[in-house]
Backbone as JSON, one array per atom type, in Angstrom:
{
  "sequence": "MGIKTTLTGVLAGAAVGAALGILFAPAKGSITRRRFSKQGFDYTDELEEKFNDLIDSITDQFETMVEEVNRMAQEGKLDPSATSSK",
  "N": [[1.08, -1.36, -0.24], [0.43, 2.23, -0.78], [2.3, 5.4, 0.14], [0.98, 7.64, -0.1], [-2.08, 6.68, -0.25], [-2.13, 5.39, 2.66], [-1.69, 7.71, 3.9], [-4.29, 9.22, 3.21], [-6.21, 7.02, 4.19], [-5.63, 7.61, 7.16], [-6.21, 10.09, 7.36], [-8.85, 9.94, 6.92], [-9.96, 8.32, 8.57], [-9.47, 9.49, 11.15], [-11.15, 11.75, 10.64], [-13.82, 10.7, 10.43], [-14.15, 9.04, 12.83], [-13.62, 11.46, 14.73], [-16.1, 12.75, 14.32], [-17.99, 11.2, 14.69], [-17.18, 10.68, 17.56], [-17.89, 12.74, 18.79], [-20.37, 13.38, 18.32], [-21.48, 10.99, 20.0], [-20.97, 11.18, 22.28], [-20.7, 11.09, 25.79], [-19.99, 12.54, 28.01], [-19.35, 15.89, 29.58], [-19.77, 19.28, 27.81], [-16.97, 20.51, 27.71], [-15.52, 18.62, 28.43], [-15.54, 17.07, 26.57], [-14.71, 18.46, 24.45], [-11.72, 19.05, 25.31], [-11.07, 16.64, 25.39], [-11.11, 16.07, 22.79], [-9.39, 17.59, 21.65], [-6.92, 16.55, 22.86], [-6.78, 14.3, 20.91], [-6.52, 15.47, 18.73], [-3.97, 16.2, 18.54], [-2.34, 14.12, 19.04], [-3.38, 12.74, 16.71], [-2.0, 14.68, 14.68], [0.94, 14.06, 15.32], [1.03, 11.59, 14.99], [0.47, 11.51, 12.16], [2.94, 13.46, 11.7], [4.82, 11.67, 12.07], [3.91, 9.84, 9.85], [4.88, 11.43, 7.82], [7.52, 12.4, 7.85], [8.6, 9.69, 7.78], [7.79, 9.58, 4.98], [9.5, 10.99, 3.66], [12.14, 10.55, 4.79], [12.19, 8.03, 3.04], [12.06, 9.26, 0.17], [14.3, 10.52, 0.42], [16.0, 8.41, 0.45], [15.59, 6.8, -1.98], [16.44, 8.48, -3.73], [19.02, 9.02, -3.01], [19.95, 6.46, -3.52], [19.53, 6.47, -6.25], [21.42, 8.6, -7.12], [24.09, 7.23, -6.63], [24.11, 4.72, -8.41], [23.69, 6.66, -10.67], [26.36, 7.45, -10.51], [28.1, 5.37, -10.65], [27.37, 4.27, -13.22], [28.46, 6.37, -14.73], [31.35, 6.2, -13.94], [31.94, 3.94, -14.9], [32.03, 4.38, -17.59], [29.31, 3.74, -19.07], [27.63, 6.17, -19.27], [26.76, 8.51, -21.15], [28.53, 11.77, -21.55], [28.13, 13.93, -23.31], [25.19, 13.54, -23.8], [23.83, 14.37, -21.72], [24.26, 17.28, -21.73], [23.34, 20.15, -22.03], [22.42, 22.08, -25.27]],
  "CA": [[-0.17, -0.01, -0.16], [1.15, 3.26, -1.2], [1.99, 6.29, 1.39], [-0.31, 8.29, -0.32], [-3.05, 5.58, 0.11], [-2.26, 5.27, 3.77], [-1.99, 9.07, 4.66], [-5.42, 9.46, 2.85], [-7.03, 6.72, 4.85], [-5.49, 7.65, 8.41], [-6.69, 11.37, 7.52], [-10.11, 9.9, 7.02], [-10.34, 7.45, 9.6], [-9.46, 10.32, 12.12], [-12.29, 12.6, 10.57], [-14.64, 10.13, 11.15], [-13.6, 8.98, 14.76], [-13.52, 12.8, 15.38], [-17.07, 13.21, 14.48], [-18.53, 10.14, 15.52], [-17.25, 10.99, 19.02], [-18.81, 14.12, 19.17], [-22.19, 12.98, 18.01], [-21.88, 10.01, 20.96], [-20.03, 11.46, 23.74], [-21.36, 11.02, 27.33], [-19.5, 13.58, 28.54], [-19.93, 17.39, 29.3], [-19.21, 19.7, 26.37], [-15.74, 21.08, 27.86], [-14.61, 17.62, 28.87], [-15.29, 16.79, 25.27], [-13.54, 19.29, 23.47], [-10.5, 18.66, 25.8], [-10.55, 14.64, 24.86], [-11.09, 16.18, 21.43], [-8.2, 18.48, 21.43], [-5.86, 15.83, 22.52], [-6.97, 13.4, 19.94], [-6.35, 16.11, 17.55], [-2.71, 16.32, 18.84], [-2.13, 12.64, 19.01], [-3.17, 12.37, 15.18], [-0.97, 15.45, 14.59], [1.84, 13.46, 16.04], [1.17, 10.64, 14.01], [0.59, 12.45, 10.79], [3.97, 14.28, 11.46], [5.65, 10.47, 12.07], [4.17, 9.23, 8.63], [5.5, 12.42, 6.92], [9.1, 12.11, 7.83], [8.91, 8.38, 7.27], [7.82, 9.83, 3.3], [10.49, 12.08, 3.37], [13.08, 9.34, 4.9], [11.86, 7.14, 1.75], [12.42, 9.78, -1.3], [15.89, 10.98, 0.3], [16.83, 6.8, 0.47], [15.42, 6.66, -3.18], [17.39, 9.8, -4.65], [20.89, 8.73, -2.95], [20.4, 5.08, -4.73], [19.77, 6.61, -7.77], [22.89, 9.21, -7.25], [25.22, 6.4, -6.62], [23.7, 4.6, -9.61], [23.94, 7.45, -12.14], [27.99, 7.54, -10.58], [28.5, 4.04, -10.63], [27.53, 3.74, -14.46], [29.57, 7.43, -15.2], [32.61, 5.57, -13.4], [31.89, 2.99, -15.88], [31.98, 4.71, -18.62], [27.83, 3.92, -19.65], [26.87, 7.05, -19.51], [27.4, 9.33, -22.13], [28.29, 12.84, -21.06], [27.05, 14.68, -24.36], [23.47, 13.05, -23.98], [23.04, 14.81, -20.75], [24.5, 18.49, -21.57], [22.14, 21.03, -22.93], [22.73, 22.67, -26.4]],
  "C": [[1.09, 1.21, -0.27], [1.45, 4.3, 0.25], [0.55, 7.16, 1.08], [-1.86, 7.8, 0.06], [-3.44, 5.41, 1.74], [-2.52, 6.35, 4.27], [-3.27, 9.68, 4.45], [-6.48, 8.53, 3.77], [-6.95, 6.86, 6.27], [-6.15, 9.18, 8.44], [-8.51, 11.08, 7.68], [-10.99, 9.4, 8.14], [-10.32, 8.34, 11.02], [-10.98, 11.67, 12.05], [-13.36, 12.21, 11.08], [-14.99, 9.66, 12.26], [-14.11, 10.09, 15.43], [-15.15, 12.97, 15.43], [-18.01, 12.3, 14.83], [-18.39, 10.18, 17.12], [-17.72, 12.0, 19.66], [-19.93, 13.67, 19.51], [-22.28, 11.95, 19.48], [-21.32, 10.44, 22.05], [-21.2, 11.76, 25.01], [-21.15, 12.2, 27.98], [-20.22, 15.25, 28.6], [-19.06, 17.97, 27.86], [-17.76, 19.9, 26.9], [-15.03, 20.15, 28.01], [-14.2, 17.19, 27.6], [-14.56, 17.14, 24.16], [-12.08, 19.04, 24.12], [-10.32, 17.31, 25.39], [-10.44, 14.96, 23.11], [-9.95, 16.92, 20.91], [-6.97, 17.4, 21.76], [-5.83, 14.84, 21.83], [-6.28, 13.74, 18.42], [-4.72, 16.06, 17.83], [-1.97, 14.7, 18.73], [-2.68, 12.51, 17.34], [-2.04, 13.2, 14.54], [0.73, 14.71, 14.71], [1.96, 12.27, 15.03], [1.32, 10.88, 12.51], [2.33, 12.92, 10.12], [4.95, 13.19, 11.18], [5.35, 10.06, 10.31], [4.83, 10.28, 7.43], [7.04, 12.2, 6.71], [9.38, 10.74, 7.46], [9.06, 8.58, 5.69], [8.85, 10.61, 3.42], [12.05, 11.11, 3.39], [13.21, 8.31, 3.09], [12.47, 7.76, 0.38], [13.66, 9.75, -0.82], [16.72, 9.46, 0.27], [16.79, 6.31, -1.16], [16.48, 7.37, -4.09], [18.84, 9.29, -4.12], [21.46, 7.44, -3.72], [20.38, 5.38, -5.99], [21.1, 7.55, -7.65], [23.7, 8.56, -7.38], [24.95, 5.18, -7.98], [24.18, 4.88, -10.75], [25.66, 7.56, -11.99], [28.6, 6.5, -10.9], [28.58, 4.09, -12.19], [28.52, 5.36, -15.13], [31.18, 6.81, -14.78], [32.94, 4.44, -14.58], [32.2, 3.22, -17.03], [30.15, 4.57, -19.56], [27.17, 5.05, -19.82], [27.54, 8.06, -20.32], [27.27, 10.99, -21.5], [27.47, 14.07, -22.01], [25.43, 14.3, -24.41], [22.83, 13.68, -22.66], [23.28, 16.41, -20.87], [23.11, 19.01, -22.77], [22.81, 22.09, -24.3], [22.32, 24.49, -26.5]]
}
């Protein structure tokens, strides 16, 4: 499952869960708002973690690509004239 799909699912689940929690809350409004605020921070932390994982993954892929291009250039498989602009 892709990061984008996972992130969309997490956000949709958070929205539905928050709405249902407010609708069916047995506590007073002030207590419910406090709980909702805490859950919002929890979801924010989870979203930040997933975003950092995405950035790490992209960075790893980029570094792998740079290493491969450098290896190909060292072996003479990369034609320098093909990448220069005219």
